[in-house]
DRENGU-939626 format. One record per residue: x, y, z of N, C-alpha, C in turn; residue number from 1. Coordinates in Angstrom, 2 decimals, decimal comma. Example, Ala and Ser with C-alpha at 12.3 -4.5 7.8 and 13.67 -1.06 7.14 Angstrom:
BEGIN
nX:13,19; nY:-5,69; nZ:7,80; caX:12,30; caY:-4,50; caZ:7,80; cX:13,20; cY:-3,30; cZ:7,80; resi:1
nX:12,85; nY:-2,25; nZ:7,08; caX:13,67; caY:-1,06; caZ:7,14; cX:12,90; cY:0,03; cZ:7,87; resi:2
This chain:
BEGIN
nX:0,82; nY:-1,20; nZ:0,00; caX:0,00; caY:0,00; caZ:0,00; cX:0,86; cY:1,25; cZ:0,00; resi:1
nX:1,89; nY:1,32; nZ:0,85; caX:2,63; caY:2,58; caZ:0,96; cX:4,14; cY:2,42; cZ:0,84; resi:2
nX:4,58; nY:1,44; nZ:0,06; caX:6,03; caY:1,26; caZ:-0,13; cX:6,67; cY:2,53; cZ:-0,69; resi:3
nX:5,87; nY:3,34; nZ:-1,38; caX:6,40; caY:4,58; caZ:-1,96; cX:6,88; cY:5,56; cZ:-0,90; resi:4
nX:6,41; nY:5,41; nZ:0,33; caX:6,80; caY:6,35; caZ:1,38; cX:8,09; cY:5,94; cZ:2,10; resi:5
nX:8,59; nY:4,73; nZ:1,86; caX:9,78; caY:4,24; caZ:2,55; cX:10,95; cY:5,23; cZ:2,49; resi:6
nX:11,37; nY:5,71; nZ:1,32; caX:12,53; caY:6,62; caZ:1,31; cX:12,29; cY:7,89; cZ:2,13; resi:7
nX:11,09; nY:8,43; nZ:2,06; caX:10,77; caY:9,64; caZ:2,82; cX:10,74; cY:9,34; cZ:4,32; resi:8
nX:10,17; nY:8,20; nZ:4,69; caX:10,10; caY:7,83; caZ:6,10; cX:11,50; cY:7,59; cZ:6,67; resi:9
nX:12,35; nY:6,90; nZ:5,91; caX:13,72; caY:6,67; caZ:6,38; cX:14,46; cY:7,99; cZ:6,55; resi:10
nX:14,33; nY:8,88; nZ:5,59; caX:15,00; caY:10,18; caZ:5,68; cX:14,52; cY:10,95; cZ:6,91; resi:11
nX:13,22; nY:10,89; nZ:7,20; caX:12,68; caY:11,59; caZ:8,38; cX:13,26; cY:11,00; cZ:9,65; resi:12
nX:13,29; nY:9,69; nZ:9,76; caX:13,83; caY:9,05; caZ:10,96; cX:15,31; cY:9,39; cZ:11,13; resi:13
nX:16,07; nY:9,31; nZ:10,07; caX:17,51; caY:9,61; caZ:10,17; cX:17,74; cY:11,06; cZ:10,57; resi:14
nX:16,90; nY:11,96; nZ:10,08; caX:17,01; caY:13,38; caZ:10,46; cX:16,75; cY:13,53; cZ:11,96; resi:15
nX:15,73; nY:12,86; nZ:12,45; caX:15,40; caY:12,97; caZ:13,88; cX:16,44; cY:12,29; cZ:14,75; resi:16
nX:16,98; nY:11,20; nZ:14,28; caX:17,95; caY:10,45; caZ:15,08; cX:19,30; cY:11,16; cZ:15,14; resi:17
nX:19,68; nY:11,84; nZ:14,09; caX:20,95; caY:12,57; caZ:14,11; cX:22,16; cY:11,66; cZ:14,02; resi:18
nX:23,29; nY:12,17; nZ:14,43; caX:24,55; caY:11,46; caZ:14,31; cX:24,95; cY:10,72; cZ:15,58; resi:19
nX:26,23; nY:10,61; nZ:15,77; caX:26,79; caY:9,83; caZ:16,88; cX:26,52; cY:10,51; cZ:18,22; resi:20
nX:26,05; nY:9,72; nZ:19,18; caX:25,85; caY:10,19; caZ:20,56; cX:26,18; cY:9,05; cZ:21,52; resi:21
nX:26,59; nY:9,44; nZ:22,70; caX:26,80; caY:8,48; caZ:23,78; cX:26,47; cY:9,19; cZ:25,09; resi:22
nX:25,20; nY:9,54; nZ:25,23; caX:24,72; caY:10,29; caZ:26,39; cX:24,65; cY:9,36; cZ:27,60; resi:23
nX:25,22; nY:9,77; nZ:28,74; caX:25,24; caY:8,90; caZ:29,91; cX:23,84; cY:8,54; cZ:30,45; resi:24
nX:22,84; nY:9,38; nZ:30,20; caX:21,49; caY:9,09; caZ:30,69; cX:20,67; cY:8,26; cZ:29,70; resi:25
nX:21,20; nY:8,03; nZ:28,53; caX:20,46; caY:7,27; caZ:27,51; cX:20,70; cY:5,78; cZ:27,70; resi:26
nX:19,65; nY:5,02; nZ:28,01; caX:19,84; caY:3,59; caZ:28,22; cX:20,31; cY:2,85; cZ:26,97; resi:27
nX:20,17; nY:3,48; nZ:25,79; caX:20,64; caY:2,87; caZ:24,55; cX:22,15; cY:2,88; cZ:24,41; resi:28
nX:22,81; nY:3,76; nZ:25,18; caX:24,27; caY:3,85; caZ:25,10; cX:24,75; cY:4,42; cZ:23,78; resi:29
nX:25,92; nY:3,96; nZ:23,35; caX:26,55; caY:4,43; caZ:22,12; cX:25,62; cY:4,20; cZ:20,93; resi:30
nX:25,32; nY:5,29; nZ:20,21; caX:24,33; caY:5,26; caZ:19,13; cX:24,79; cY:6,15; cZ:17,98; resi:31
nX:24,54; nY:5,73; nZ:16,76; caX:24,77; caY:6,57; caZ:15,59; cX:23,63; cY:6,35; cZ:14,61; resi:32
nX:23,10; nY:7,44; nZ:14,10; caX:21,97; caY:7,41; caZ:13,17; cX:20,80; cY:6,64; cZ:13,76; resi:33
nX:20,70; nY:6,67; nZ:15,08; caX:19,61; caY:6,00; caZ:15,77; cX:19,82; cY:4,52; cZ:16,02; resi:34
nX:20,95; nY:3,99; nZ:15,60; caX:21,24; caY:2,57; caZ:15,78; cX:22,16; cY:2,42; cZ:16,98; resi:35
nX:21,69; nY:1,68; nZ:17,99; caX:22,51; caY:1,45; caZ:19,17; cX:23,60; cY:0,44; cZ:18,85; resi:36
nX:24,65; nY:0,50; nZ:19,64; caX:25,75; caY:-0,44; caZ:19,46; cX:25,25; cY:-1,88; cZ:19,58; resi:37
nX:24,39; nY:-2,13; nZ:20,54; caX:23,85; caY:-3,48; caZ:20,74; cX:23,10; cY:-3,97; cZ:19,51; resi:38
nX:22,26; nY:-3,10; nZ:18,94; caX:21,50; caY:-3,47; caZ:17,75; cX:22,43; cY:-3,69; cZ:16,56; resi:39
nX:23,43; nY:-2,82; nZ:16,40; caX:24,36; caY:-2,95; caZ:15,28; cX:25,16; cY:-4,26; cZ:15,39; resi:40
nX:25,60; nY:-4,58; nZ:16,60; caX:26,35; caY:-5,83; caZ:16,80; cX:25,48; cY:-7,05; cZ:16,50; resi:41
nX:24,23; nY:-6,97; nZ:16,88; caX:23,30; caY:-8,06; caZ:16,59; cX:23,07; cY:-8,19; cZ:15,08; resi:42
nX:22,95; nY:-7,07; nZ:14,41; caX:22,71; caY:-7,04; caZ:12,97; cX:23,91; cY:-7,61; cZ:12,19; resi:43
nX:25,12; nY:-7,22; nZ:12,61; caX:26,32; caY:-7,61; caZ:11,87; cX:26,97; cY:-8,89; cZ:12,40; resi:44
nX:26,53; nY:-9,34; nZ:13,57; caX:27,15; caY:-10,48; caZ:14,23; cX:28,64; cY:-10,25; cZ:14,49; resi:45
nX:28,99; nY:-9,00; nZ:14,78; caX:30,38; caY:-8,64; caZ:15,07; cX:30,39; cY:-7,59; cZ:16,18; resi:46
nX:31,45; nY:-7,59; nZ:16,99; caX:31,56; caY:-6,50; caZ:17,98; cX:31,82; cY:-5,18; cZ:17,26; resi:47
nX:31,35; nY:-4,11; nZ:17,86; caX:31,54; caY:-2,77; caZ:17,28; cX:32,10; cY:-1,86; cZ:18,36; resi:48
nX:33,22; nY:-1,23; nZ:18,06; caX:33,80; caY:-0,26; caZ:18,99; cX:33,32; cY:1,14; cZ:18,60; resi:49
nX:33,84; nY:2,13; nZ:19,29; caX:33,42; caY:3,50; caZ:19,01; cX:33,69; cY:3,88; cZ:17,56; resi:50
nX:34,84; nY:3,52; nZ:17,03; caX:35,19; caY:3,87; caZ:15,65; cX:34,19; cY:3,25; cZ:14,66; resi:51
nX:33,83; nY:2,00; nZ:14,91; caX:32,87; caY:1,34; caZ:14,02; cX:31,51; cY:2,03; cZ:14,09; resi:52
nX:31,11; nY:2,43; nZ:15,28; caX:29,83; caY:3,10; caZ:15,44; cX:29,86; cY:4,48; cZ:14,78; resi:53
nX:30,95; nY:5,19; nZ:14,91; caX:31,06; caY:6,51; caZ:14,27; cX:31,07; cY:6,40; cZ:12,75; resi:54
nX:31,48; nY:5,24; nZ:12,22; caX:31,61; caY:5,06; caZ:10,77; cX:30,28; cY:4,69; cZ:10,09; resi:55
nX:29,22; nY:4,51; nZ:10,85; caX:27,94; caY:4,16; caZ:10,24; cX:27,47; cY:5,27; cZ:9,30; resi:56
nX:26,86; nY:4,87; nZ:8,20; caX:26,31; caY:5,81; caZ:7,22; cX:24,85; cY:5,45; cZ:6,98; resi:57
nX:24,09; nY:6,38; nZ:6,39; caX:22,70; caY:6,06; caZ:6,05; cX:22,59; cY:4,81; cZ:5,16; resi:58
nX:23,53; nY:4,65; nZ:4,25; caX:23,49; caY:3,49; caZ:3,36; cX:23,71; cY:2,18; cZ:4,13; resi:59
nX:24,57; nY:2,21; nZ:5,14; caX:24,82; caY:1,01; caZ:5,94; cX:23,63; cY:0,64; cZ:6,82; resi:60
nX:22,97; nY:1,64; nZ:7,39; caX:21,88; caY:1,35; caZ:8,33; cX:20,52; cY:1,17; cZ:7,67; resi:61
nX:20,36; nY:1,60; nZ:6,42; caX:19,05; caY:1,50; caZ:5,76; cX:18,51; cY:0,08; cZ:5,72; resi:62
nX:19,31; nY:-0,94; nZ:5,36; caX:18,74; caY:-2,31; caZ:5,36; cX:18,28; cY:-2,76; cZ:6,74; resi:63
nX:19,00; nY:-2,38; nZ:7,77; caX:18,62; caY:-2,71; caZ:9,14; cX:17,27; cY:-2,06; cZ:9,46; resi:64
nX:17,13; nY:-0,78; nZ:9,16; caX:15,87; caY:-0,09; caZ:9,42; cX:14,72; cY:-0,72; cZ:8,64; resi:65
nX:15,00; nY:-1,09; nZ:7,40; caX:13,94; caY:-1,69; caZ:6,56; cX:13,46; cY:-3,00; cZ:7,18; resi:66
nX:14,40; nY:-3,87; nZ:7,51; caX:14,03; caY:-5,21; caZ:8,00; cX:13,53; cY:-5,20; cZ:9,44; resi:67
nX:14,27; nY:-4,58; nZ:10,35; caX:13,96; caY:-4,70; caZ:11,77; cX:12,87; cY:-3,77; cZ:12,29; resi:68
nX:12,60; nY:-2,72; nZ:11,53; caX:11,59; caY:-1,76; caZ:11,99; cX:10,45; cY:-1,61; cZ:10,99; resi:69
nX:10,75; nY:-1,15; nZ:9,78; caX:9,72; caY:-0,93; caZ:8,76; cX:8,94; cY:-2,22; cZ:8,48; resi:70
nX:9,64; nY:-3,29; nZ:8,11; caX:8,96; caY:-4,55; caZ:7,81; cX:8,32; cY:-5,15; cZ:9,07; resi:71
nX:8,97; nY:-4,99; nZ:10,21; caX:8,44; caY:-5,57; caZ:11,45; cX:7,08; cY:-4,99; cZ:11,83; resi:72
nX:6,83; nY:-3,73; nZ:11,46; caX:5,53; caY:-3,13; caZ:11,77; cX:4,60; cY:-3,11; cZ:10,55; resi:73
nX:4,98; nY:-3,88; nZ:9,53; caX:4,17; caY:-4,03; caZ:8,31; cX:3,84; cY:-2,69; cZ:7,69; resi:74
nX:4,81; nY:-1,79; nZ:7,70; caX:4,56; caY:-0,43; caZ:7,23; cX:4,15; cY:-0,36; cZ:5,77; resi:75
nX:4,64; nY:-1,29; nZ:4,93; caX:4,21; caY:-1,29; caZ:3,53; cX:2,72; cY:-1,52; cZ:3,38; resi:76
nX:2,08; nY:-2,09; nZ:4,39; caX:0,66; caY:-2,39; caZ:4,33; cX:-0,20; cY:-1,30; cZ:4,99; resi:77
nX:0,45; nY:-0,35; nZ:5,64; caX:-0,29; caY:0,71; caZ:6,33; cX:-0,49; cY:1,90; cZ:5,41; resi:78
nX:-1,51; nY:2,71; nZ:5,69; caX:-1,74; caY:3,90; caZ:4,87; cX:-0,55; cY:4,86; cZ:4,95; resi:79
nX:-0,29; nY:5,57; nZ:3,84; caX:0,76; caY:6,59; caZ:3,87; cX:0,53; cY:7,58; cZ:5,01; resi:80
nX:1,56; nY:7,92; nZ:5,70; caX:1,48; caY:8,81; caZ:6,86; cX:1,38; cY:8,01; cZ:8,14; resi:81
nX:0,44; nY:7,10; nZ:8,19; caX:0,33; caY:6,21; caZ:9,34; cX:1,59; cY:5,36; cZ:9,41; resi:82
nX:2,09; nY:4,95; nZ:8,24; caX:3,31; caY:4,15; caZ:8,21; cX:4,48; cY:4,88; cZ:8,87; resi:83
nX:4,64; nY:6,16; nZ:8,57; caX:5,73; caY:6,93; caZ:9,17; cX:5,54; cY:7,06; cZ:10,68; resi:84
nX:4,33; nY:7,38; nZ:11,11; caX:4,08; caY:7,54; caZ:12,55; cX:4,41; cY:6,26; cZ:13,31; resi:85
nX:4,03; nY:5,12; nZ:12,77; caX:4,28; caY:3,83; caZ:13,42; cX:5,77; cY:3,48; cZ:13,34; resi:86
nX:6,38; nY:3,68; nZ:12,19; caX:7,81; caY:3,40; caZ:12,00; cX:8,66; cY:4,20; cZ:12,96; resi:87
nX:8,37; nY:5,48; nZ:13,13; caX:9,17; caY:6,31; caZ:14,02; cX:9,04; cY:5,86; cZ:15,47; resi:88
nX:7,85; nY:5,44; nZ:15,87; caX:7,69; caY:4,89; caZ:17,22; cX:8,53; cY:3,63; cZ:17,35; resi:89
nX:8,49; nY:2,77; nZ:16,33; caX:9,23; caY:1,51; caZ:16,37; cX:10,72; cY:1,76; cZ:16,58; resi:90
nX:11,25; nY:2,73; nZ:15,87; caX:12,68; caY:3,05; caZ:15,97; cX:12,99; cY:3,61; cZ:17,36; resi:91
nX:12,16; nY:4,48; nZ:17,84; caX:12,43; caY:5,20; caZ:19,09; cX:12,06; cY:4,41; cZ:20,34; resi:92
nX:11,02; nY:3,58; nZ:20,26; caX:10,51; caY:2,90; caZ:21,46; cX:10,29; cY:1,41; cZ:21,28; resi:93
nX:10,62; nY:0,87; nZ:20,12; caX:10,48; caY:-0,57; caZ:19,89; cX:9,27; cY:-0,92; cZ:19,07; resi:94
nX:9,36; nY:-2,04; nZ:18,37; caX:8,28; caY:-2,47; caZ:17,48; cX:7,03; cY:-2,89; cZ:18,26; resi:95
nX:7,21; nY:-3,46; nZ:19,43; caX:6,06; caY:-3,84; caZ:20,25; cX:5,26; cY:-2,63; cZ:20,70; resi:96
nX:5,96; nY:-1,60; nZ:21,14; caX:5,29; caY:-0,36; caZ:21,55; cX:4,58; cY:0,27; cZ:20,35; resi:97
nX:5,23; nY:0,26; nZ:19,19; caX:4,62; caY:0,82; caZ:17,98; cX:3,32; cY:0,08; cZ:17,66; resi:98
nX:3,36; nY:-1,24; nZ:17,76; caX:2,17; caY:-2,03; caZ:17,50; cX:1,05; cY:-1,70; cZ:18,47; resi:99
nX:1,39; nY:-1,58; nZ:19,74; caX:0,38; caY:-1,28; caZ:20,76; cX:-0,25; cY:0,09; cZ:20,52; resi:100
nX:0,56; nY:1,09; nZ:20,18; caX:0,00; caY:2,43; caZ:19,96; cX:-0,90; cY:2,45; cZ:18,74; resi:101
nX:-0,49; nY:1,77; nZ:17,66; caX:-1,35; caY:1,68; caZ:16,48; cX:-2,65; cY:0,98; cZ:16,84; resi:102
nX:-2,56; nY:-0,12; nZ:17,55; caX:-3,76; caY:-0,87; caZ:17,92; cX:-4,69; cY:-0,03; cZ:18,79; resi:103
nX:-4,14; nY:0,69; nZ:19,74; caX:-4,98; caY:1,58; caZ:20,55; cX:-5,62; cY:2,65; cZ:19,68; resi:104
nX:-4,88; nY:3,18; nZ:18,73; caX:-5,37; caY:4,26; caZ:17,89; cX:-6,52; cY:3,83; cZ:16,99; resi:105
nX:-6,52; nY:2,56; nZ:16,54; caX:-7,55; caY:2,12; caZ:15,59; cX:-8,59; cY:1,20; cZ:16,22; resi:106
nX:-8,49; nY:0,94; nZ:17,52; caX:-9,48; caY:0,12; caZ:18,21; cX:-9,29; cY:-1,38; cZ:18,03; resi:107
nX:-8,07; nY:-1,81; nZ:17,77; caX:-7,78; caY:-3,24; caZ:17,66; cX:-7,43; cY:-3,80; cZ:19,04; resi:108
nX:-7,47; nY:-5,11; nZ:19,15; caX:-7,00; caY:-5,75; caZ:20,37; cX:-5,52; cY:-5,40; cZ:20,54; resi:109
nX:-5,14; nY:-5,01; nZ:21,74; caX:-3,79; caY:-4,52; caZ:21,99; cX:-2,89; cY:-5,65; cZ:22,48; resi:110
nX:-2,04; nY:-6,14; nZ:21,57; caX:-1,05; caY:-7,16; caZ:21,93; cX:0,34; cY:-6,82; cZ:21,41; resi:111
nX:0,46; nY:-5,72; nZ:20,66; caX:1,76; caY:-5,29; caZ:20,16; cX:2,17; cY:-5,94; cZ:18,86; resi:112
nX:1,44; nY:-6,92; nZ:18,40; caX:1,78; caY:-7,62; caZ:17,17; cX:0,82; cY:-7,18; cZ:16,07; resi:113
nX:1,33; nY:-6,51; nZ:15,07; caX:0,48; caY:-5,99; caZ:14,00; cX:0,15; cY:-7,12; cZ:13,03; resi:114
nX:-1,11; nY:-7,52; nZ:13,05; caX:-1,58; caY:-8,58; caZ:12,18; cX:-2,59; cY:-8,05; cZ:11,17; resi:115
nX:-3,22; nY:-8,96; nZ:10,44; caX:-4,17; caY:-8,56; caZ:9,40; cX:-5,33; cY:-7,70; cZ:9,92; resi:116
nX:-5,82; nY:-8,01; nZ:11,11; caX:-6,94; caY:-7,23; caZ:11,67; cX:-6,52; cY:-5,80; cZ:11,97; resi:117
nX:-5,34; nY:-5,63; nZ:12,55; caX:-4,84; caY:-4,28; caZ:12,83; cX:-4,64; cY:-3,51; cZ:11,53; resi:118
nX:-4,06; nY:-4,17; nZ:10,53; caX:-3,83; caY:-3,52; caZ:9,23; cX:-5,17; cY:-3,11; cZ:8,62; resi:119
nX:-6,17; nY:-4,00; nZ:8,67; caX:-7,49; caY:-3,69; caZ:8,10; cX:-8,13; cY:-2,50; cZ:8,81; resi:120
nX:-8,06; nY:-2,49; nZ:10,13; caX:-8,63; caY:-1,36; caZ:10,88; cX:-7,89; cY:-0,06; cZ:10,57; resi:121
nX:-6,57; nY:-0,13; nZ:10,46; caX:-5,77; caY:1,07; caZ:10,13; cX:-6,11; cY:1,57; cZ:8,74; resi:122
nX:-6,31; nY:0,66; nZ:7,82; caX:-6,64; caY:1,03; caZ:6,44; cX:-8,01; cY:1,68; cZ:6,35; resi:123
nX:-8,94; nY:1,21; nZ:7,16; caX:-10,30; caY:1,75; caZ:7,14; cX:-10,45; cY:3,06; cZ:7,92; resi:124
nX:-9,52; nY:3,33; nZ:8,80; caX:-9,64; caY:4,51; caZ:9,68; cX:-9,21; cY:5,79; cZ:8,96; resi:125
nX:-9,67; nY:6,90; nZ:9,50; caX:-9,24; caY:8,21; caZ:9,01; cX:-7,76; cY:8,38; cZ:9,34; resi:126
nX:-6,90; nY:8,56; nZ:8,33; caX:-5,46; caY:8,63; caZ:8,62; cX:-5,05; cY:9,82; cZ:9,50; resi:127
nX:-5,70; nY:10,94; nZ:9,35; caX:-5,36; caY:12,10; caZ:10,18; cX:-5,66; cY:11,79; cZ:11,64; resi:128
nX:-6,83; nY:11,24; nZ:11,90; caX:-7,20; caY:10,89; caZ:13,28; cX:-6,26; cY:9,82; cZ:13,83; resi:129
nX:-5,89; nY:8,85; nZ:13,00; caX:-4,99; caY:7,79; caZ:13,45; cX:-3,62; cY:8,36; cZ:13,80; resi:130
nX:-3,08; nY:9,21; nZ:12,95; caX:-1,78; caY:9,84; caZ:13,21; cX:-1,84; cY:10,66; cZ:14,49; resi:131
nX:-2,89; nY:11,46; nZ:14,64; caX:-3,01; caY:12,27; caZ:15,86; cX:-3,09; cY:11,39; cZ:17,10; resi:132
nX:-3,85; nY:10,32; nZ:17,03; caX:-4,01; caY:9,44; caZ:18,20; cX:-2,69; cY:8,76; cZ:18,53; resi:133
nX:-1,98; nY:8,26; nZ:17,52; caX:-0,68; caY:7,63; caZ:17,76; cX:0,27; cY:8,62; cZ:18,43; resi:134
nX:0,34; nY:9,83; nZ:17,89; caX:1,25; caY:10,83; caZ:18,45; cX:0,86; cY:11,22; cZ:19,87; resi:135
nX:-0,44; nY:11,36; nZ:20,12; caX:-0,90; caY:11,69; caZ:21,48; cX:-0,56; cY:10,57; cZ:22,46; resi:136
nX:-0,83; nY:9,34; nZ:22,06; caX:-0,51; caY:8,19; caZ:22,92; cX:0,99; cY:8,06; cZ:23,14; resi:137
nX:1,75; nY:8,35; nZ:22,10; caX:3,20; caY:8,29; caZ:22,20; cX:3,72; cY:9,29; cZ:23,23; resi:138
nX:3,21; nY:10,51; nZ:23,16; caX:3,63; caY:11,53; caZ:24,14; cX:3,24; cY:11,12; cZ:25,56; resi:139
nX:2,07; nY:10,55; nZ:25,70; caX:1,62; caY:10,07; caZ:27,01; cX:2,60; cY:9,01; cZ:27,55; resi:140
nX:2,99; nY:8,08; nZ:26,70; caX:3,94; caY:7,04; caZ:27,08; cX:5,30; cY:7,66; cZ:27,45; resi:141
nX:5,80; nY:8,54; nZ:26,60; caX:7,12; caY:9,14; caZ:26,83; cX:7,15; cY:9,97; cZ:28,11; resi:142
nX:6,08; nY:10,71; nZ:28,38; caX:6,02; caY:11,54; caZ:29,59; cX:6,12; cY:10,72; cZ:30,86; resi:143
nX:5,71; nY:9,46; nZ:30,80; caX:5,74; caY:8,60; caZ:31,98; cX:7,12; cY:7,98; cZ:32,22; resi:144
nX:8,04; nY:8,13; nZ:31,28; caX:9,37; caY:7,54; caZ:31,44; cX:10,21; cY:8,35; cZ:32,43; resi:145
nX:11,01; nY:7,69; nZ:33,25; caX:11,83; caY:8,43; caZ:34,22; cX:12,87; cY:9,35; cZ:33,58; resi:146
nX:13,23; nY:9,13; nZ:32,34; caX:14,22; caY:10,00; caZ:31,68; cX:13,56; cY:11,14; cZ:30,90; resi:147
nX:12,24; nY:11,33; nZ:31,07; caX:11,54; caY:12,43; caZ:30,43; cX:12,18; cY:13,79; cZ:30,76; resi:148
nX:12,55; nY:14,06; nZ:32,02; caX:13,14; caY:15,37; caZ:32,31; cX:14,41; cY:15,65; cZ:31,48; resi:149
nX:15,15; nY:14,64; nZ:31,14; caX:16,37; caY:14,82; caZ:30,36; cX:16,08; cY:14,94; cZ:28,87; resi:150
nX:15,20; nY:14,11; nZ:28,35; caX:14,99; caY:14,03; caZ:26,91; cX:13,64; cY:14,54; cZ:26,43; resi:151
nX:12,77; nY:14,94; nZ:27,35; caX:11,39; caY:15,29; caZ:27,00; cX:11,24; cY:16,41; cZ:25,99; resi:152
nX:12,03; nY:17,44; nZ:26,11; caX:11,91; caY:18,57; caZ:25,18; cX:12,19; cY:18,12; cZ:23,75; resi:153
nX:13,24; nY:17,36; nZ:23,57; caX:13,58; caY:16,85; caZ:22,25; cX:12,55; cY:15,86; cZ:21,73; resi:154
nX:12,08; nY:14,98; nZ:22,62; caX:11,06; caY:14,01; caZ:22,22; cX:9,78; cY:14,72; cZ:21,79; resi:155
nX:9,39; nY:15,75; nZ:22,52; caX:8,18; caY:16,50; caZ:22,16; cX:8,32; cY:17,11; cZ:20,77; resi:156
nX:9,47; nY:17,72; nZ:20,52; caX:9,71; caY:18,30; caZ:19,19; cX:9,64; cY:17,22; cZ:18,11; resi:157
nX:10,26; nY:16,09; nZ:18,38; caX:10,26; caY:15,00; caZ:17,41; cX:8,84; cY:14,51; cZ:17,12; resi:158
nX:8,07; nY:14,26; nZ:18,15; caX:6,71; caY:13,76; caZ:17,95; cX:5,88; cY:14,76; cZ:17,14; resi:159
nX:6,00; nY:16,04; nZ:17,45; caX:5,23; caY:17,03; caZ:16,70; cX:5,71; cY:17,13; cZ:15,25; resi:160
nX:7,01; nY:16,99; nZ:15,03; caX:7,52; caY:16,99; caZ:13,66; cX:7,02; cY:15,76; cZ:12,90; resi:161
nX:7,04; nY:14,60; nZ:13,55; caX:6,54; caY:13,38; caZ:12,91; cX:5,05; cY:13,52; cZ:12,61; resi:162
nX:4,32; nY:14,10; nZ:13,52; caX:2,88; caY:14,31; caZ:13,29; cX:2,68; cY:15,10; cZ:11,99; resi:163
nX:3,42; nY:16,17; nZ:11,84; caX:3,32; caY:17,02; caZ:10,66; cX:3,81; cY:16,30; cZ:9,39; resi:164
nX:4,96; nY:15,64; nZ:9,49; caX:5,52; caY:14,92; caZ:8,35; cX:4,60; cY:13,79; cZ:7,91; resi:165
nX:4,01; nY:13,09; nZ:8,87; caX:3,12; caY:11,97; caZ:8,56; cX:1,87; cY:12,48; cZ:7,83; resi:166
nX:1,31; nY:13,57; nZ:8,31; caX:0,12; caY:14,12; caZ:7,65; cX:0,44; cY:14,58; cZ:6,23; resi:167
nX:1,64; nY:15,05; nZ:6,01; caX:2,04; caY:15,47; caZ:4,66; cX:2,14; cY:14,29; cZ:3,70; resi:168
nX:2,29; nY:13,08; nZ:4,21; caX:2,39; caY:11,88; caZ:3,37; cX:1,04; cY:11,27; cZ:3,00; resi:169
nX:-0,02; nY:11,73; nZ:3,61; caX:-1,32; caY:11,09; caZ:3,42; cX:-1,72; cY:11,02; cZ:1,95; resi:170
nX:-1,45; nY:12,03; nZ:1,19; caX:-1,88; caY:12,05; caZ:-0,19; cX:-0,89; cY:11,44; cZ:-1,16; resi:171
nX:0,17; nY:10,82; nZ:-0,67; caX:1,20; caY:10,30; caZ:-1,56; cX:0,66; cY:9,18; cZ:-2,45; resi:172
nX:-0,29; nY:8,40; nZ:-1,97; caX:-0,85; caY:7,31; caZ:-2,77; cX:-1,49; cY:7,86; cZ:-4,04; resi:173
nX:-2,25; nY:8,93; nZ:-3,90; caX:-2,89; caY:9,53; caZ:-5,07; cX:-1,86; cY:10,09; cZ:-6,05; resi:174
nX:-0,78; nY:10,62; nZ:-5,51; caX:0,27; caY:11,20; caZ:-6,36; cX:1,06; cY:10,14; cZ:-7,12; resi:175
nX:1,10; nY:8,91; nZ:-6,61; caX:1,89; caY:7,86; caZ:-7,26; cX:1,05; cY:7,01; cZ:-8,21; resi:176
nX:-0,22; nY:7,27; nZ:-8,35; caX:-1,07; caY:6,48; caZ:-9,27; cX:-1,46; cY:7,29; cZ:-10,46; resi:177
């Protein structure tokens, strides 16, 4: 349904994730382009030191993002815009959390696993309302985290930017046909 939005969604996530960081309060630890050292080591089946993490490029991490996040949340099957909102949650808070927020937003049973019923409900729902609900639920979840005081301002900006970027993608299906 929305494979056409993949390049735009990846670019948005990479913009929000930024470059190399190793913030002491971030439970993800050493991270570059939003990919934690632990995730990169799992993906490559090799240890990664600081130099290896600093050397990551968008081209290197794109297949990881496609397989472990985009495909994991069935984003190609979701409406344009909704796919970005769900994908960004998956990257930032995990695929299970992304599934739960989408399910809450569209009235599906909440188990974190996006299946055919969740996809059908998301497809039938108003995409603007779905995006708004996902973003609102996401902020509610993030505000409850103990590290909100440290990262909350940036997370708020990110969620509002994703809300806007996702809504801008809603009409992409019509433009590609």
